[in-house]
C-alpha positions in Angstrom: 0.2 0.0 0.0 1.6 3.5 -1.0 2.4 5.6 1.9 -0.5 8.0 2.9 -3.3 5.9 1.4 -5.7 4.3 3.6 -6.6 0.5 3.0 -10.0 0.0 1.6 -12.2 -1.7 4.7 -13.7 -4.7 4.2 -17.0 -3.6 3.8 -16.2 -1.8 0.7 -14.3 -4.8 -0.4 -16.9 -7.1 0.1 -19.7 -4.7 -1.4 -17.3 -4.3 -4.8 -17.2 -7.9 -4.9 -21.2 -8.4 -4.7 -21.4 -5.5 -7.4 -19.1 -7.7 -9.6 -20.9 -10.6 -9.1 -24.4 -8.8 -9.9 -22.8 -7.5 -13.1 -21.4 -10.9 -14.1 -24.8 -12.6 -13.4 -26.7 -9.9 -15.5 -24.1 -10.4 -18.2 -24.8 -14.4 -18.4 -28.4 -14.0 -18.2 -28.2 -11.7 -21.6 -25.8 -14.1 -23.6 -25.4 -17.2 -24.7 -25.7 -18.8 -21.1 -29.0 -18.3 -21.0 -30.4 -20.5 -23.8 -29.6 -23.3 -25.3 -28.0 -26.5 -23.5 -28.0 -26.7 -19.8 -28.8 -23.1 -18.9 -29.4 -23.5 -15.2 -25.6 -24.6 -15.0 -24.2 -22.8 -17.8 -25.3 -19.1 -15.9 -23.8 -19.7 -12.8 -20.5 -21.2 -14.8 -20.6 -18.2 -17.2 -20.8 -15.7 -13.9 -17.7 -17.3 -12.1 -16.0 -17.6 -15.5 -16.4 -13.6 -16.1 -15.4 -13.1 -12.2 -12.5 -14.9 -12.9 -11.2 -13.4 -16.0 -12.0 -9.6 -14.3 -9.9 -10.4 -11.8 -7.1 -11.7 -13.7 -7.1 -9.2 -16.8 -8.2 -6.6 -15.0 -5.7 -7.1 -12.1 -3.0 -7.1 -14.9 -4.4 -3.7 -16.1 -4.1 -2.4 -12.8 -0.8 -3.7 -12.0 0.8 -2.9 -15.0 -0.1 0.9 -14.6 0.6 0.9 -10.6 4.2 -0.6 -11.8 4.7 2.1 -14.2 3.7 5.0 -11.9 5.5 3.7 -8.8 8.9 4.3 -9.8 11.4 2.3 -7.5 8.7 2.1 -4.8 7.1 -0.8 -5.4 5.0 -2.9 -2.7 6.2 -6.2 -3.1 3.8 -7.8 -1.0 0.9 -6.7 -3.3 2.5 -8.0 -6.4 3.1 -11.4 -4.7 -0.4 -11.3 -3.6 -2.0 -10.5 -6.9 0.5 -13.5 -8.5 -1.5 -15.9 -6.1 -5.0 -14.5 -7.2 -4.1 -14.6 -10.8 -3.0 -18.0 -10.2 -6.2 -19.0 -8.6 -8.3 -17.3 -11.6 -6.4 -19.1 -14.2 -7.3 -22.6 -12.5 -11.5 -21.4 -12.4 -11.1 -20.1 -15.9 -9.4 -23.4 -17.0 -12.6 -25.3 -15.8 -15.3 -23.0 -16.2 -13.8 -22.4 -20.0 -13.6 -26.2 -20.9 -17.3 -26.5 -20.3 -18.4 -23.6 -21.7 -16.6 -24.9 -25.2 -18.2 -28.0 -24.8 -21.4 -26.7 -24.5 -21.2 -23.8 -27.1 -19.5 -25.9 -29.7 -20.4 -29.4 -29.4 -17.9 -31.1 -31.7 -14.5 -30.7 -32.7 -14.9 -30.0 -36.2 -17.1 -27.3 -35.5 -14.0 -25.5 -34.2 -12.8 -25.1 -37.7 -16.0 -24.9 -39.6 -17.5 -22.1 -37.9 -17.0 -18.5 -37.0 -17.6 -19.1 -33.4 -14.9 -22.0 -33.2 -12.4 -19.9 -35.0 -13.1 -17.0 -32.5 -13.0 -19.4 -29.6 -9.6 -20.8 -31.1 -8.1 -17.4 -31.3 -9.3 -16.7 -27.6 -7.9 -19.7 -26.7 -4.4 -19.0 -28.4 -4.5 -15.7 -26.7 -5.2 -17.1 -23.2 -2.0 -19.4 -23.9 0.4 -16.8 -24.7 -1.2 -15.1 -21.6 0.2 -18.1 -19.5 3.1 -18.0 -20.9 4.1 -14.4 -20.0 2.2 -14.8 -16.8 4.7 -17.7 -15.8 7.7 -15.4 -16.7 6.1 -12.4 -14.7 6.0 -14.9 -11.9 9.7 -15.6 -12.0 10.5 -12.0 -11.8 8.2 -11.2 -9.1 9.6 -14.2 -6.8 13.2 -12.5 -7.9 11.5 -9.2 -6.8 11.0 -10.5 -3.5 14.2 -11.6 -2.6 16.9 -9.0 -1.4 18.8 -7.9 -4.6 22.2 -5.8 -4.8 20.8 -3.3 -6.7 17.8 -2.8 -4.6 15.5 -5.3 -6.9 15.7 -2.4 -9.7 16.8 -4.9 -12.2 13.8 -7.5 -11.8 11.6 -4.5 -11.1 12.2 -3.7 -14.7 11.7 -6.7 -16.4 8.5 -7.3 -14.2 7.2 -4.0 -15.7 7.7 -5.5 -19.3 6.4 -8.5 -18.8 3.3 -7.2 -17.1 2.6 -4.6 -19.4 3.0 -7.4 -22.4 0.4 -9.5 -20.3 -2.0 -6.5 -20.1 -1.6 -6.0 -23.7 -2.6 -9.4 -24.7 -5.4 -9.4 -22.0 -7.1 -6.7 -23.8 -6.9 -8.8 -27.6 -8.6 -11.6 -25.3 -11.0 -9.3 -24.1 -11.7 -8.4 -27.3 -12.0 -11.9 -28.7 -14.7 -12.6 -26.0 -16.7 -9.4 -27.1 -17.0 -10.7 -30.5 -17.7 -14.4 -29.3 -20.7 -12.8 -27.7 -21.9 -11.3 -30.7 -21.5 -14.5 -32.7 -24.0 -17.5 -32.7 -22.6 -20.5 -31.0 -21.4 -23.4 -33.3 -23.7 -25.9 -31.6 -26.7 -23.9 -32.5 -26.0 -23.7 -36.5 -24.6 -27.1 -36.7 -28.1 -28.4 -35.2 -29.5 -25.8 -37.9 -27.7 -27.6 -40.4 -28.4 -31.1 -39.4 -32.3 -30.1 -39.4 -32.0 -28.4 -42.9 -30.2 -31.4 -44.2 -32.7 -33.9 -43.0 -36.0 -31.2 -44.0 -34.4 -31.3 -47.7 -34.5 -34.8 -48.8 -36.5 -35.0 -52.0 -39.2 -37.6 -51.8 -41.0 -38.3 -55.0 -43.8 -40.6 -55.6 -45.2 -41.3 -59.4 -47.8 -43.9 -60.9 -47.3 -45.6 -63.9 -49.1 -48.0 -66.5 -47.1 -49.8 -69.0 -50.1 -50.9 -70.6 -49.0 -54.7 -70.3 -49.8 -57.4 -67.8 -48.5 -56.2 -64.2 -48.0 -53.0 -65.8 -49.5 -50.9 -63.2 -47.7 -49.7 -60.1 -46.1 -46.6 -58.4 -42.6 -45.4 -58.2 -41.0 -44.1 -54.8 -38.0 -41.8 -55.8 -35.7 -40.5 -52.9 -33.0 -38.2 -53.2 -30.7 -38.0 -50.1 -29.9 -35.2 -48.9 -31.5 -33.1 -51.9 -29.0 -30.7 -51.9 -26.3 -29.5 -54.4 -23.5 -32.0 -54.7 -23.5 -35.9 -54.1 -26.8 -37.6 -53.5 -27.9 -40.9 -52.9 -30.9 -42.0 -55.5 -33.2 -44.7 -54.5 -36.1 -45.9 -56.9 -38.5 -48.1 -55.6 -41.6 -50.0 -57.3 -44.3 -51.2 -56.0 -47.4 -53.2 -57.6 -51.1 -52.0 -57.0 -51.2 -55.2 -54.7 -48.4 -53.6 -52.4 -45.6 -56.1 -53.6 -42.0 -55.3 -55.2 -42.4 -54.8 -58.8 -39.0 -56.3 -60.7 -39.3 -54.4 -64.0 -36.5 -55.8 -65.9 -35.2 -52.4 -66.7 -35.5 -48.7 -65.6 -33.7 -45.5 -66.7 -33.9 -41.8 -65.0 -32.5 -38.7 -65.9 -32.7 -35.3 -64.7 -33.0 -32.2 -66.3 -32.6 -28.6 -65.0 -35.8 -26.7 -65.6 -33.8 -23.8 -66.9 -32.8 -26.0 -69.8 -29.1 -25.1 -69.4 -27.9 -28.8 -68.1 -29.2 -32.0 -68.9 -30.7 -34.7 -69.4 -28.4 -36.0 -67.1 -28.5 -39.7 -66.8 -28.9 -41.1 -63.2 -26.9 -44.3 -63.2 -29.2 -46.5 -61.0 -28.6 -50.2 -60.3 -30.7 -53.2 -59.4 -30.2 -53.9 -55.6 -33.0 -56.2 -54.9 -36.5 -56.8 -56.4 -38.2 -53.7 -57.1 -35.3 -51.5 -55.8 -32.8 -49.5 -57.6 -30.1 -47.2 -56.2 -26.9 -45.0 -56.8 -24.8 -43.2 -54.6 -22.9 -40.4 -54.9 -24.7 -38.8 -58.0 -23.6 -35.3 -58.5 -26.3 -32.6 -58.9 -24.3 -29.6 -60.1 -26.7 -26.9 -59.3 -29.5 -25.9 -56.8 -32.9 -24.7 -58.2 -35.9 -26.6 -60.1 -35.0 -29.8 -61.7 -37.4 -32.4 -63.9 -36.9 -36.2 -63.1 -37.7 -38.6 -66.2 -38.3 -42.2 -65.1 -38.7 -44.8 -67.9 -40.3 -48.2 -66.6 -39.9 -51.3 -69.1 -41.7 -54.5 -67.8 -41.8 -56.5 -70.5 -39.9 -56.5 -74.2 -42.7 -54.1 -75.6 -44.3 -52.4 -72.6 -42.9 -49.2 -71.1 -43.6 -45.8 -70.4 -42.0 -42.6 -68.9 -43.2 -40.7 -66.1 -42.1 -37.2 -65.3 -41.8 -35.3 -61.7 -40.6 -31.8 -60.8 -39.0 -30.8 -57.5 -36.4 -28.2 -55.7 -32.6 -28.8 -55.4 -31.5 -26.6 -52.2 
């Protein structure tokens, strides 16, 4: 404590801590922790995470300013005490941060495939750099606490540099955290994409009649996932009595309704009685398409049916 300055009372410190907790809880209730998976646990964890981050990074900023202004009169006890507080804060941040990452990212691939995951990796890199700088600062803090022949000026100068570097990196971590708070969590868009892919599956049903014996039936066509790119195509023929209709031959093709692409042959192959399929069939563009399906039930009896659909 600098000479002439009174130590804050315990009541003032307790009140300040209470205000900090209230602000942290308010922030947690206004961002990602209040929605999604396990909000009842995520909100208190987020509040504790914010308090620990404030104690660490906020303390770094205060310490950096104090070391720059103090000259050679540095209260070694205060620096040592903050070093212990920073270590505890880092441990709390590690536990709460891992939980938050699991809750908001969901899968390792989302770390690189989503903007939220990329920002989280950037923040993690900043925190890792902070830990490295903090380890160096702790070494200089221990040297500062030992008697020195030069009055401790060399450790003090080194500590100023390293703590100032920590403060700058800490501000960058705060910026990354702010960007994360304004970005949709990775787990949410991943789930939305999964739902979109499921709902985009194309399902068509067409009745046909080739005119010959056992020539009437229906064709069920499924394209999965029904989006631009590789698709699995399944064709199932069923007679009116509900039994599989094992036609000697079927042919399918796709034509873009804009007229710019097609007809593209769909090389379906017989898998079992009344069932033909192909995997990895490439649909080059999204938009409206027409499917032509030719069914041959005998040497002379065949017909072609057409259905329209949309590729996303």
